[in-house]
C-alpha positions, 0 to 999 in steps of 0.5 A: 651360373648357379646351380638351381639345386644340390647334394652335397656329401662331406667326408672327413678322415679322422685328422677333420681333413674333409672332402666335399662330392656335389652333383648339382641341376643348373637351369635349362635357359637363362631368361631374362626379366620378362620371362623370354628365353636369352641362352640355354645352358647347353645342360638339357637339365642333366646332374653334373657330378663335383669333387674336390678330392686332390688327395693320395689316400686310397679310401676318397679315391674308392668313392669316386671309383664307386660313382663312376662304375654307378654311371654318376660319372661321365670322365673319372682322373686318377691323379694318383692312381699306381701305374 
């Protein structure tokens, strides 16, 4: 399904390596050509957060943590967290 709205933040480090963060909103329903609802998307008009951050760089991980703290991320998983 293609998002109906979106906001993308692209962050680059000093070497020019880019990381993308996105907030996307998808349609609540899929309709046929006659405008009749075929199926509900199950997303209920919510904004969905996605990131493409797979780096141990603490600066990028801090950005995701800020989104989570602000309530924009339902689930946060830090694959590089030191235990």
